[in-house]
Backbone and ligand atoms as CSV (ligand in chain L), in Angstrom:
chain,resi,resn,atom,element,x,y,z
A,1,MET,N,N,83.228,112.068,86.792
A,1,MET,CA,C,84.297,113.052,86.691
A,1,MET,C,C,83.819,114.277,85.910
A,2,LEU,N,N,83.093,114.077,84.774
A,2,LEU,CA,C,82.649,115.212,83.970
A,2,LEU,C,C,81.579,116.023,84.687
A,3,ARG,N,N,80.716,115.330,85.466
A,3,ARG,CA,C,79.643,116.046,86.174
A,3,ARG,C,C,80.192,116.819,87.376
A,4,HIS,N,N,81.125,116.205,88.131
A,4,HIS,CA,C,81.611,116.818,89.381
A,4,HIS,C,C,83.137,116.751,89.434
A,5,PRO,N,N,83.856,117.498,88.586
A,5,PRO,CA,C,85.317,117.348,88.518
A,5,PRO,C,C,86.039,117.624,89.828
A,6,ARG,N,N,85.570,118.583,90.640
A,6,ARG,CA,C,86.315,118.933,91.858
A,6,ARG,C,C,86.109,117.916,92.974
A,7,THR,N,N,84.945,117.255,93.025
A,7,THR,CA,C,84.741,116.275,94.106
A,7,THR,C,C,85.213,114.883,93.703
A,8,VAL,N,N,85.279,114.598,92.407
A,8,VAL,CA,C,85.758,113.272,91.976
A,8,VAL,C,C,87.282,113.313,91.835
A,9,GLY,N,N,87.796,114.313,91.091
A,9,GLY,CA,C,89.235,114.577,91.099
A,9,GLY,C,C,90.103,113.549,90.400
A,10,ALA,N,N,89.541,112.547,89.739
A,10,ALA,CA,C,90.356,111.555,89.036
A,10,ALA,C,C,89.574,111.066,87.822
A,11,VAL,N,N,90.292,110.751,86.748
A,11,VAL,CA,C,89.618,110.302,85.525
A,11,VAL,C,C,89.365,108.806,85.588
A,12,TRP,N,N,90.328,108.046,86.133
A,12,TRP,CA,C,90.192,106.582,86.190
A,12,TRP,C,C,90.071,106.130,87.634
A,13,PRO,N,N,89.340,105.024,87.889
A,13,PRO,CA,C,89.399,104.459,89.240
A,13,PRO,C,C,90.835,104.025,89.538
A,14,THR,N,N,91.182,103.992,90.845
A,14,THR,CA,C,92.529,103.566,91.244
A,14,THR,C,C,92.769,102.131,90.799
A,15,SER,N,N,94.020,101.826,90.383
A,15,SER,CA,C,94.342,100.459,89.962
A,15,SER,C,C,94.297,99.523,91.170
A,16,ARG,N,N,94.014,98.253,90.906
A,16,ARG,CA,C,93.972,97.242,91.974
A,16,ARG,C,C,95.305,97.208,92.723
A,17,ARG,N,N,96.408,97.363,91.986
A,17,ARG,CA,C,97.736,97.325,92.593
A,17,ARG,C,C,97.923,98.467,93.604
A,18,ALA,N,N,97.501,99.691,93.215
A,18,ALA,CA,C,97.656,100.826,94.127
A,18,ALA,C,C,96.742,100.664,95.343
A,19,VAL,N,N,95.542,100.138,95.130
A,19,VAL,CA,C,94.636,99.890,96.263
A,19,VAL,C,C,95.303,98.943,97.247
A,20,GLU,N,N,95.856,97.841,96.744
A,20,GLU,CA,C,96.496,96.849,97.628
A,20,GLU,C,C,97.718,97.461,98.314
A,21,ASP,N,N,98.507,98.268,97.565
A,21,ASP,CA,C,99.675,98.934,98.165
A,21,ASP,C,C,99.242,99.809,99.340
A,22,LEU,N,N,98.146,100.550,99.158
A,22,LEU,CA,C,97.673,101.432,100.231
A,22,LEU,C,C,97.186,100.607,101.422
A,23,LEU,N,N,96.377,99.590,101.157
A,23,LEU,CA,C,95.798,98.804,102.257
A,23,LEU,C,C,96.871,98.019,103.013
A,24,ASP,N,N,97.977,97.702,102.331
A,24,ASP,CA,C,99.094,97.020,103.011
A,24,ASP,C,C,99.705,97.881,104.112
A,25,MET,N,N,99.409,99.193,104.118
A,25,MET,CA,C,100.051,100.092,105.080
A,25,MET,C,C,99.321,100.130,106.434
A,26,ALA,N,N,98.266,99.299,106.607
A,26,ALA,CA,C,97.600,99.186,107.916
A,26,ALA,C,C,97.165,97.726,108.090
A,27,ASP,N,N,96.827,97.371,109.348
A,27,ASP,CA,C,96.393,95.993,109.607
A,27,ASP,C,C,94.867,95.942,109.628
A,28,LEU,N,N,94.274,95.824,108.440
A,28,LEU,CA,C,92.805,95.837,108.362
A,28,LEU,C,C,92.186,94.590,108.986
A,29,GLY,N,N,92.913,93.493,108.952
A,29,GLY,CA,C,92.386,92.243,109.516
A,29,GLY,C,C,92.183,92.320,111.021
A,30,ALA,N,N,92.907,93.229,111.685
A,30,ALA,CA,C,92.785,93.368,113.142
A,30,ALA,C,C,91.805,94.475,113.519
A,31,ALA,N,N,91.240,95.162,112.534
A,31,ALA,CA,C,90.388,96.331,112.820
A,31,ALA,C,C,88.981,95.904,113.220
A,32,ASP,N,N,88.447,96.634,114.191
A,32,ASP,CA,C,87.071,96.407,114.637
A,32,ASP,C,C,86.121,97.302,113.820
A,33,VAL,N,N,86.541,98.549,113.603
A,33,VAL,CA,C,85.726,99.514,112.842
A,33,VAL,C,C,86.615,100.171,111.774
A,34,VAL,N,N,86.124,100.156,110.530
A,34,VAL,CA,C,86.843,100.781,109.413
A,34,VAL,C,C,85.893,101.766,108.729
A,35,VAL,N,N,86.446,102.907,108.290
A,35,VAL,CA,C,85.654,103.930,107.598
A,35,VAL,C,C,86.329,104.230,106.271
A,36,GLU,N,N,85.539,104.386,105.217
A,36,GLU,CA,C,86.074,104.803,103.916
A,36,GLU,C,C,85.486,106.170,103.556
A,37,PHE,N,N,86.349,107.083,103.091
A,37,PHE,CA,C,85.912,108.398,102.605
A,37,PHE,C,C,85.899,108.346,101.078
A,38,GLY,N,N,84.729,108.322,100.445
A,38,GLY,CA,C,84.641,108.373,98.979
A,38,GLY,C,C,84.708,107.002,98.344
A,39,ALA,N,N,83.577,106.281,98.361
A,39,ALA,CA,C,83.568,104.907,97.817
A,39,ALA,C,C,83.776,104.889,96.308
A,40,GLY,N,N,83.282,105.923,95.617
A,40,GLY,CA,C,83.407,105.955,94.154
A,40,GLY,C,C,82.797,104.709,93.529
A,41,THR,N,N,83.587,104.013,92.705
A,41,THR,CA,C,83.083,102.798,92.052
A,41,THR,C,C,83.266,101.560,92.928
A,42,GLY,N,N,83.856,101.735,94.108
A,42,GLY,CA,C,83.940,100.624,95.067
A,42,GLY,C,C,85.224,99.813,94.993
A,43,VAL,N,N,86.254,100.328,94.309
A,43,VAL,CA,C,87.485,99.521,94.195
A,43,VAL,C,C,88.176,99.343,95.551
A,44,TYR,N,N,88.181,100.396,96.385
A,44,TYR,CA,C,88.757,100.239,97.727
A,44,TYR,C,C,87.799,99.445,98.616
A,45,THR,N,N,86.504,99.724,98.473
A,45,THR,CA,C,85.493,99.050,99.298
A,45,THR,C,C,85.660,97.535,99.195
A,46,GLU,N,N,85.817,97.071,97.963
A,46,GLU,CA,C,85.971,95.644,97.702
A,46,GLU,C,C,87.272,95.114,98.333
A,47,GLY,N,N,88.355,95.869,98.169
A,47,GLY,CA,C,89.647,95.450,98.728
A,47,GLY,C,C,89.601,95.404,100.246
A,48,ILE,N,N,88.917,96.383,100.845
A,48,ILE,CA,C,88.808,96.422,102.311
A,48,ILE,C,C,88.002,95.216,102.787
A,49,LEU,N,N,86.885,94.925,102.119
A,49,LEU,CA,C,86.049,93.790,102.534
A,49,LEU,C,C,86.838,92.477,102.492
A,50,ARG,N,N,87.726,92.332,101.486
A,50,ARG,CA,C,88.525,91.100,101.384
A,50,ARG,C,C,89.414,90.902,102.610
A,51,ARG,N,N,89.800,92.010,103.282
A,51,ARG,CA,C,90.751,91.910,104.397
A,51,ARG,C,C,90.086,91.940,105.770
A,52,LEU,N,N,88.813,92.351,105.838
A,52,LEU,CA,C,88.171,92.579,107.145
A,52,LEU,C,C,87.842,91.287,107.874
A,53,ALA,N,N,87.899,91.348,109.209
A,53,ALA,CA,C,87.473,90.216,110.040
A,53,ALA,C,C,85.960,90.025,109.898
A,54,PRO,N,N,85.467,88.796,110.186
A,54,PRO,CA,C,84.034,88.505,109.972
A,54,PRO,C,C,83.097,89.379,110.792
A,55,ASP,N,N,83.538,89.849,111.970
A,55,ASP,CA,C,82.625,90.628,112.818
A,55,ASP,C,C,82.960,92.125,112.827
A,56,ALA,N,N,83.770,92.581,111.885
A,56,ALA,CA,C,84.127,94.010,111.819
A,56,ALA,C,C,82.946,94.826,111.305
A,57,ARG,N,N,82.988,96.145,111.568
A,57,ARG,CA,C,81.992,97.083,111.020
A,57,ARG,C,C,82.698,98.004,110.046
A,58,PHE,N,N,82.004,98.323,108.939
A,58,PHE,CA,C,82.635,99.101,107.872
A,58,PHE,C,C,81.630,100.138,107.357
A,59,LEU,N,N,81.937,101.436,107.605
A,59,LEU,CA,C,81.098,102.528,107.091
A,59,LEU,C,C,81.796,103.134,105.887
A,60,SER,N,N,81.108,103.188,104.738
A,60,SER,CA,C,81.718,103.747,103.533
A,60,SER,C,C,80.875,104.927,103.053
A,61,TYR,N,N,81.496,106.113,103.001
A,61,TYR,CA,C,80.779,107.344,102.637
A,61,TYR,C,C,80.957,107.663,101.166
A,62,GLU,N,N,79.846,108.066,100.517
A,62,GLU,CA,C,79.911,108.499,99.120
A,62,GLU,C,C,78.813,109.547,98.903
A,63,VAL,N,N,79.206,110.762,98.459
A,63,VAL,CA,C,78.227,111.841,98.287
A,63,VAL,C,C,77.353,111.668,97.046
A,64,ASP,N,N,77.837,110.952,96.048
A,64,ASP,CA,C,77.067,110.765,94.812
A,64,ASP,C,C,76.082,109.609,95.026
A,65,GLY,N,N,74.785,109.938,94.977
A,65,GLY,CA,C,73.747,108.951,95.287
A,65,GLY,C,C,73.765,107.747,94.350
A,66,ALA,N,N,74.025,107.978,93.053
A,66,ALA,CA,C,74.019,106.876,92.084
A,66,ALA,C,C,75.189,105.929,92.369
A,67,LEU,N,N,76.377,106.502,92.667
A,67,LEU,CA,C,77.539,105.650,92.962
A,67,LEU,C,C,77.312,104.879,94.268
A,68,ALA,N,N,76.774,105.574,95.292
A,68,ALA,CA,C,76.533,104.903,96.579
A,68,ALA,C,C,75.580,103.723,96.392
A,69,ALA,N,N,74.513,103.925,95.627
A,69,ALA,CA,C,73.537,102.846,95.417
A,69,ALA,C,C,74.172,101.696,94.638
A,70,ALA,N,N,75.003,102.028,93.639
A,70,ALA,CA,C,75.623,100.981,92.819
A,70,ALA,C,C,76.590,100.137,93.652
A,71,VAL,N,N,77.365,100.794,94.542
A,71,VAL,CA,C,78.315,100.041,95.379
A,71,VAL,C,C,77.543,99.148,96.358
A,72,ALA,N,N,76.486,99.681,96.966
A,72,ALA,CA,C,75.705,98.889,97.927
A,72,ALA,C,C,75.082,97.668,97.231
A,73,ARG,N,N,74.647,97.859,95.987
A,73,ARG,CA,C,74.037,96.752,95.224
A,73,ARG,C,C,75.089,95.708,94.844
A,74,ARG,N,N,76.245,96.159,94.427
A,74,ARG,CA,C,77.277,95.248,93.930
A,74,ARG,C,C,77.993,94.484,95.050
A,75,LEU,N,N,78.035,95.091,96.264
A,75,LEU,CA,C,78.804,94.467,97.348
A,75,LEU,C,C,77.924,94.220,98.577
A,76,PRO,N,N,76.913,93.362,98.444
A,76,PRO,CA,C,76.072,93.097,99.629
A,76,PRO,C,C,76.899,92.342,100.674
A,77,ASP,N,N,76.986,92.901,101.881
A,77,ASP,CA,C,77.838,92.302,102.918
A,77,ASP,C,C,77.343,92.873,104.242
A,78,ARG,N,N,77.076,92.007,105.220
A,78,ARG,CA,C,76.481,92.523,106.460
A,78,ARG,C,C,77.442,93.412,107.249
A,79,ARG,N,N,78.737,93.375,106.951
A,79,ARG,CA,C,79.691,94.245,107.663
A,79,ARG,C,C,79.671,95.671,107.121
A,80,LEU,N,N,79.175,95.818,105.878
A,80,LEU,CA,C,79.293,97.100,105.157
A,80,LEU,C,C,78.002,97.909,105.194
A,81,GLU,N,N,78.135,99.210,105.544
A,81,GLU,CA,C,77.021,100.151,105.377
A,81,GLU,C,C,77.522,101.281,104.474
A,82,VAL,N,N,76.923,101.401,103.279
A,82,VAL,CA,C,77.287,102.497,102.384
A,82,VAL,C,C,76.403,103.684,102.757
A,83,VAL,N,N,77.034,104.796,103.125
A,83,VAL,CA,C,76.292,105.969,103.600
A,83,VAL,C,C,76.340,107.040,102.514
A,84,ASN,N,N,75.162,107.411,101.990
A,84,ASN,CA,C,75.098,108.437,100.948
A,84,ASN,C,C,75.068,109.816,101.623
A,85,ALA,N,N,76.242,110.249,102.050
A,85,ALA,CA,C,76.392,111.545,102.743
A,85,ALA,C,C,77.861,111.909,102.687
A,86,SER,N,N,78.148,113.171,103.032
A,86,SER,CA,C,79.548,113.569,103.105
A,86,SER,C,C,80.223,112.877,104.295
A,87,ALA,N,N,81.454,112.477,104.085
A,87,ALA,CA,C,82.231,111.858,105.162
A,87,ALA,C,C,82.465,112.833,106.309
A,88,GLU,N,N,82.166,114.120,106.098
A,88,GLU,CA,C,82.246,115.090,107.205
A,88,GLU,C,C,81.326,114.680,108.363
A,89,ASN,N,N,80.309,113.829,108.060
A,89,ASN,CA,C,79.345,113.418,109.092
A,89,ASN,C,C,79.779,112.196,109.894
A,90,VAL,N,N,81.008,111.729,109.688
A,90,VAL,CA,C,81.401,110.444,110.271
A,90,VAL,C,C,81.304,110.414,111.795
A,91,LEU,N,N,81.595,111.552,112.457
A,91,LEU,CA,C,81.612,111.519,113.924
A,91,LEU,C,C,80.233,111.212,114.491
A,92,GLY,N,N,79.191,111.750,113.857
A,92,GLY,CA,C,77.824,111.476,114.313
A,92,GLY,C,C,77.500,109.991,114.205
A,93,HIS,N,N,77.883,109.376,113.085
A,93,HIS,CA,C,77.573,107.956,112.889
A,93,HIS,C,C,78.372,107.079,113.850
A,94,LEU,N,N,79.639,107.419,114.058
A,94,LEU,CA,C,80.443,106.623,114.990
A,94,LEU,C,C,79.909,106.793,116.410
A,95,GLY,N,N,79.422,107.999,116.726
A,95,GLY,CA,C,78.826,108.238,118.050
A,95,GLY,C,C,77.656,107.299,118.275
A,96,ALA,N,N,76.839,107.113,117.235
A,96,ALA,CA,C,75.683,106.214,117.358
A,96,ALA,C,C,76.150,104.768,117.564
A,97,LEU,N,N,77.289,104.404,116.969
A,97,LEU,CA,C,77.841,103.045,117.149
A,97,LEU,C,C,78.496,102.892,118.527
A,98,GLY,N,N,78.868,104.040,119.107
A,98,GLY,CA,C,79.577,104.007,120.396
A,98,GLY,C,C,81.026,103.567,120.252
A,99,LYS,N,N,81.597,103.746,119.054
A,99,LYS,CA,C,82.976,103.305,118.822
A,99,LYS,C,C,83.714,104.330,117.985
A,100,LYS,N,N,85.062,104.254,118.024
A,100,LYS,CA,C,85.873,105.025,117.088
A,100,LYS,C,C,86.443,104.074,116.047
A,101,ALA,N,N,87.057,104.634,115.004
A,101,ALA,CA,C,87.566,103.798,113.915
A,101,ALA,C,C,89.013,103.402,114.185
A,102,ASP,N,N,89.366,102.197,113.776
A,102,ASP,CA,C,90.761,101.754,113.841
A,102,ASP,C,C,91.508,102.172,112.576
A,103,VAL,N,N,90.792,102.188,111.452
A,103,VAL,CA,C,91.400,102.608,110.188
A,103,VAL,C,C,90.397,103.462,109.412
A,104,VAL,N,N,90.871,104.599,108.880
A,104,VAL,CA,C,90.087,105.414,107.942
A,104,VAL,C,C,90.856,105.409,106.621
A,105,VAL,N,N,90.166,105.095,105.524
A,105,VAL,CA,C,90.805,105.015,104.201
A,105,VAL,C,C,90.207,106.106,103.317
A,106,SER,N,N,91.060,106.917,102.700
A,106,SER,CA,C,90.558,108.017,101.865
A,106,SER,C,C,91.271,108.094,100.525
A,107,SER,N,N,90.471,108.240,99.471
A,107,SER,CA,C,91.043,108.577,98.155
A,107,SER,C,C,90.441,109.901,97.684
A,108,LEU,N,N,89.926,110.706,98.627
A,108,LEU,CA,C,89.325,111.989,98.250
A,108,LEU,C,C,90.378,112.914,97.658
A,109,PRO,N,N,89.987,113.711,96.654
A,109,PRO,CA,C,90.960,114.598,95.997
A,109,PRO,C,C,91.143,115.894,96.778
A,110,PHE,N,N,91.988,115.863,97.848
A,110,PHE,CA,C,92.110,117.023,98.728
A,110,PHE,C,C,92.598,118.273,98.000
A,111,SER,N,N,93.344,118.100,96.892
A,111,SER,CA,C,93.875,119.297,96.217
A,111,SER,C,C,92.810,120.004,95.377
A,112,THR,N,N,91.692,119.349,95.046
A,112,THR,CA,C,90.666,120.031,94.243
A,112,THR,C,C,89.374,120.291,95.030
A,113,LEU,N,N,89.205,119.657,96.189
A,113,LEU,CA,C,87.998,119.929,97.001
A,113,LEU,C,C,88.043,121.373,97.488
A,114,PRO,N,N,86.869,122.016,97.687
A,114,PRO,CA,C,86.885,123.345,98.303
A,114,PRO,C,C,87.655,123.274,99.637
A,115,ALA,N,N,88.534,124.274,99.889
A,115,ALA,CA,C,89.443,124.203,101.048
A,115,ALA,C,C,88.731,123.931,102.379
A,116,PRO,N,N,87.598,124.624,102.685
A,116,PRO,CA,C,86.965,124.365,103.992
A,116,PRO,C,C,86.463,122.921,104.108
A,117,VAL,N,N,85.995,122.356,102.988
A,117,VAL,CA,C,85.521,120.959,103.029
A,117,VAL,C,C,86.708,120.029,103.291
A,118,GLY,N,N,87.827,120.281,102.610
A,118,GLY,CA,C,89.030,119.466,102.828
A,118,GLY,C,C,89.483,119.521,104.278
A,119,GLN,N,N,89.480,120.738,104.860
A,119,GLN,CA,C,89.882,120.892,106.266
A,119,GLN,C,C,88.939,120.114,107.187
A,120,ASN,N,N,87.627,120.246,106.919
A,120,ASN,CA,C,86.646,119.522,107.749
A,120,ASN,C,C,86.875,118.017,107.681
A,121,LEU,N,N,87.177,117.527,106.461
A,121,LEU,CA,C,87.354,116.088,106.281
A,121,LEU,C,C,88.602,115.589,107.005
A,122,LEU,N,N,89.688,116.368,106.933
A,122,LEU,CA,C,90.919,115.953,107.621
A,122,LEU,C,C,90.726,115.993,109.137
A,123,ASP,N,N,90.016,117.029,109.623
A,123,ASP,CA,C,89.720,117.085,111.061
A,123,ASP,C,C,88.843,115.890,111.465
A,124,ALA,N,N,87.846,115.586,110.628
A,124,ALA,CA,C,86.932,114.477,110.948
A,124,ALA,C,C,87.692,113.156,110.987
A,125,ALA,N,N,88.627,112.964,110.047
A,125,ALA,CA,C,89.415,111.719,110.041
A,125,ALA,C,C,90.207,111.599,111.333
A,126,ARG,N,N,90.842,112.698,111.748
A,126,ARG,CA,C,91.652,112.687,112.975
A,126,ARG,C,C,90.783,112.372,114.194
A,127,GLU,N,N,89.629,113.029,114.252
A,127,GLU,CA,C,88.739,112.842,115.407
A,127,GLU,C,C,88.087,111.466,115.418
A,128,ALA,N,N,87.911,110.882,114.229
A,128,ALA,CA,C,87.214,109.587,114.126
A,128,ALA,C,C,88.078,108.433,114.621
A,129,LEU,N,N,89.411,108.651,114.677
A,129,LEU,CA,C,90.308,107.521,114.957
A,129,LEU,C,C,90.465,107.237,116.450
A,130,ALA,N,N,90.466,105.952,116.780
A,130,ALA,CA,C,90.768,105.497,118.143
A,130,ALA,C,C,92.274,105.642,118.384
A,131,PRO,N,N,92.724,105.644,119.655
A,131,PRO,CA,C,94.169,105.657,119.928
A,131,PRO,C,C,94.851,104.514,119.174
A,132,GLY,N,N,95.973,104.821,118.515
A,132,GLY,CA,C,96.674,103.804,117.717
A,132,GLY,C,C,96.095,103.632,116.319
A,133,GLY,N,N,95.060,104.410,116.006
A,133,GLY,CA,C,94.405,104.283,114.695
A,133,GLY,C,C,95.249,104.847,113.555
A,134,VAL,N,N,94.881,104.470,112.327
A,134,VAL,CA,C,95.667,104.836,111.143
A,134,VAL,C,C,94.753,105.438,110.068
A,135,PHE,N,N,95.212,106.547,109.494
A,135,PHE,CA,C,94.511,107.205,108.383
A,135,PHE,C,C,95.317,106.917,107.116
A,136,LEU,N,N,94.731,106.161,106.187
A,136,LEU,CA,C,95.395,105.836,104.922
A,136,LEU,C,C,94.888,106.776,103.838
A,137,VAL,N,N,95.810,107.391,103.104
A,137,VAL,CA,C,95.435,108.421,102.130
A,137,VAL,C,C,96.136,108.159,100.804
A,138,LEU,N,N,95.380,108.127,99.717
A,138,LEU,CA,C,95.974,108.066,98.377
A,138,LEU,C,C,95.760,109.409,97.693
A,139,GLN,N,N,96.855,109.961,97.146
A,139,GLN,CA,C,96.801,111.233,96.416
A,139,GLN,C,C,97.649,111.122,95.155
A,140,TYR,N,N,97.517,112.118,94.281
A,140,TYR,CA,C,98.355,112.149,93.082
A,140,TYR,C,C,99.448,113.216,93.192
A,141,SER,N,N,99.570,113.837,94.362
A,141,SER,CA,C,100.660,114.779,94.616
A,141,SER,C,C,100.867,114.820,96.129
A,142,LYS,N,N,101.936,115.559,96.550
A,142,LYS,CA,C,102.231,115.662,97.988
A,142,LYS,C,C,101.598,116.909,98.608
A,143,THR,N,N,100.723,117.590,97.850
A,143,THR,CA,C,100.174,118.877,98.304
A,143,THR,C,C,99.551,118.807,99.696
A,144,VAL,N,N,98.911,117.689,100.009
A,144,VAL,CA,C,98.180,117.588,101.281
A,144,VAL,C,C,99.115,117.335,102.477
A,145,LEU,N,N,100.384,117.008,102.222
A,145,LEU,CA,C,101.287,116.594,103.306
A,145,LEU,C,C,101.358,117.585,104.477
A,146,PRO,N,N,101.518,118.914,104.242
A,146,PRO,CA,C,101.572,119.826,105.400
A,146,PRO,C,C,100.310,119.752,106.265
A,147,GLU,N,N,99.161,119.578,105.628
A,147,GLU,CA,C,97.910,119.477,106.402
A,147,GLU,C,C,97.880,118.179,107.208
A,148,LEU,N,N,98.428,117.103,106.640
A,148,LEU,CA,C,98.503,115.841,107.400
A,148,LEU,C,C,99.462,116.007,108.576
A,149,GLU,N,N,100.587,116.679,108.314
A,149,GLU,CA,C,101.602,116.851,109.372
A,149,GLU,C,C,101.076,117.685,110.539
A,150,ARG,N,N,100.141,118.594,110.248
A,150,ARG,CA,C,99.574,119.417,111.338
A,150,ARG,C,C,98.712,118.581,112.274
A,151,ARG,N,N,98.212,117.445,111.774
A,151,ARG,CA,C,97.246,116.657,112.545
A,151,ARG,C,C,97.778,115.325,113.073
A,152,PHE,N,N,98.795,114.778,112.392
A,152,PHE,CA,C,99.244,113.427,112.737
A,152,PHE,C,C,100.740,113.439,113.074
A,153,PRO,N,N,101.110,112.862,114.251
A,153,PRO,CA,C,102.517,112.931,114.671
A,153,PRO,C,C,103.433,112.010,113.874
A,154,LYS,N,N,102.892,110.944,113.291
A,154,LYS,CA,C,103.772,110.001,112.585
A,154,LYS,C,C,103.178,109.693,111.207
A,155,ILE,N,N,103.954,109.958,110.161
A,155,ILE,CA,C,103.457,109.731,108.792
A,155,ILE,C,C,104.492,108.924,108.010
A,156,ARG,N,N,104.021,107.825,107.398
A,156,ARG,CA,C,104.889,107.077,106.472
A,156,ARG,C,C,104.388,107.369,105.063
A,157,ARG,N,N,105.307,107.348,104.099
A,157,ARG,CA,C,104.941,107.706,102.737
A,157,ARG,C,C,105.551,106.692,101.771
A,158,ARG,N,N,104.821,106.314,100.726
A,158,ARG,CA,C,105.423,105.512,99.654
A,158,ARG,C,C,104.764,105.863,98.332
A,159,LEU,N,N,105.386,105.374,97.252
A,159,LEU,CA,C,104.878,105.655,95.912
A,159,LEU,C,C,104.310,104.370,95.332
A,160,SER,N,N,103.213,104.479,94.580
A,160,SER,CA,C,102.710,103.328,93.825
A,160,SER,C,C,102.878,103.689,92.348
A,161,PRO,N,N,104.053,103.383,91.752
A,161,PRO,CA,C,104.427,103.971,90.464
A,161,PRO,C,C,103.650,103.435,89.274
A,162,LEU,N,N,103.039,102.250,89.412
A,162,LEU,CA,C,102.377,101.671,88.236
A,162,LEU,C,C,100.946,102.164,88.054
A,163,ASN,N,N,100.418,102.915,89.048
A,163,ASN,CA,C,99.084,103.488,88.871
A,163,ASN,C,C,99.149,104.598,87.811
A,164,VAL,N,N,98.028,104.872,87.132
A,164,VAL,CA,C,97.984,105.966,86.154
A,164,VAL,C,C,97.014,107.031,86.667
A,165,PRO,N,N,97.528,108.234,87.094
A,165,PRO,CA,C,98.939,108.592,87.238
A,165,PRO,C,C,99.545,107.933,88.476
A,166,PRO,N,N,100.892,107.952,88.628
A,166,PRO,CA,C,101.510,107.372,89.827
A,166,PRO,C,C,100.892,107.972,91.089
A,167,ALA,N,N,100.686,107.113,92.099
A,167,ALA,CA,C,99.987,107.562,93.305
A,167,ALA,C,C,100.954,107.709,94.466
A,168,VAL,N,N,100.705,108.723,95.308
A,168,VAL,CA,C,101.459,108.905,96.548
A,168,VAL,C,C,100.573,108.387,97.680
A,169,LEU,N,N,101.144,107.498,98.505
A,169,LEU,CA,C,100.369,106.863,99.574
A,169,LEU,C,C,100.900,107.329,100.926
A,170,PHE,N,N,99.984,107.672,101.827
A,170,PHE,CA,C,100.375,108.113,103.166
A,170,PHE,C,C,99.689,107.221,104.205
A,171,SER,N,N,100.432,106.865,105.228
A,171,SER,CA,C,99.859,106.180,106.381
A,171,SER,C,C,100.124,107.079,107.587
A,172,CYS,N,N,99.053,107.614,108.176
A,172,CYS,CA,C,99.180,108.632,109.227
A,172,CYS,C,C,98.669,108.039,110.539
A,173,GLU,N,N,99.519,108.050,111.540
A,173,GLU,CA,C,99.142,107.430,112.825
A,173,GLU,C,C,98.835,108.471,113.879
A,174,VAL,N,N,97.788,108.212,114.670
A,174,VAL,CA,C,97.555,109.037,115.854
A,174,VAL,C,C,98.328,108.384,116.992
A,175,SER,N,N,98.674,109.159,118.009
A,175,SER,CA,C,99.479,108.536,119.081
A,175,SER,C,C,98.565,107.815,120.057
L,1,SAM,C1,C,88.846,110.208,93.348
L,1,SAM,S1,S,87.227,109.511,93.521
L,1,SAM,C2,C,87.798,107.963,94.112
L,1,SAM,C3,C,86.744,106.963,94.163
L,1,SAM,C4,C,87.219,105.531,94.413
L,1,SAM,N1,N,87.980,105.411,95.613
L,1,SAM,C5,C,87.901,104.996,93.176
L,1,SAM,O1,O,89.120,104.962,93.065
L,1,SAM,O2,O,87.144,104.600,92.292
L,1,SAM,C6,C,86.549,110.343,94.930
L,1,SAM,C7,C,85.128,109.956,95.323
L,1,SAM,O3,O,84.808,110.618,96.541
L,1,SAM,C8,C,83.492,111.138,96.481
L,1,SAM,N2,N,83.444,112.274,97.407
L,1,SAM,C9,C,83.892,113.546,97.199
L,1,SAM,N3,N,83.706,114.298,98.292
L,1,SAM,C10,C,83.164,113.491,99.247
L,1,SAM,C11,C,82.777,113.674,100.601
L,1,SAM,N4,N,82.879,114.850,101.198
L,1,SAM,N5,N,82.276,112.603,101.282
L,1,SAM,C12,C,82.143,111.396,100.675
L,1,SAM,N6,N,82.478,111.157,99.392
L,1,SAM,C13,C,82.996,112.178,98.687
L,1,SAM,C14,C,83.287,111.508,95.019
L,1,SAM,O4,O,81.912,111.541,94.680
L,1,SAM,C15,C,84.055,110.367,94.322
L,1,SAM,O5,O,83.220,109.267,94.058
């Protein structure tokens, strides 16, 4: 956070409760391909792995090389590939797999990221999803909602009040 305040955007990792609240908003157990934007310390990565089917594929993006290496070391799992690159590159990687994602999970700080990067990431999430796919987003404010509404026809919203600070959770569906 101190080294890269705008790309990290949070002082504490998300609480386990808020992670579970967010993941409850999609059916990860039925997903064939899952993508994570911003692995950080791996709190979502771990929660996602607990729910994934044995033969699912999971790409987790993290721009910070030290964090990406630490998550890959701590969570060895043949379903998981930790990619040390911007999640803006997700379409290229999914193209190589020949598949789209059923669920994309993001805790990226859209309100502090440079605006063009945030736009690219939201476009990439939309394009990465298969028909019926779901984009799960955790934020600390509703600022990103208009941008989500421009891209996704159906959005559900809930609050995870016990997180510090309280988290706003969005589940965005493509048609
Ligand atoms: C708010 S932190 C959340 C991390 C993690 N989900 C947690 O709660 O511990 C956001 C993370 O996204 C990473 N990040 C920021 N921009 C990114 C991008 N364009 N692609 C991939 N990761 C990114 C940051 O380095 C940081 O680790």
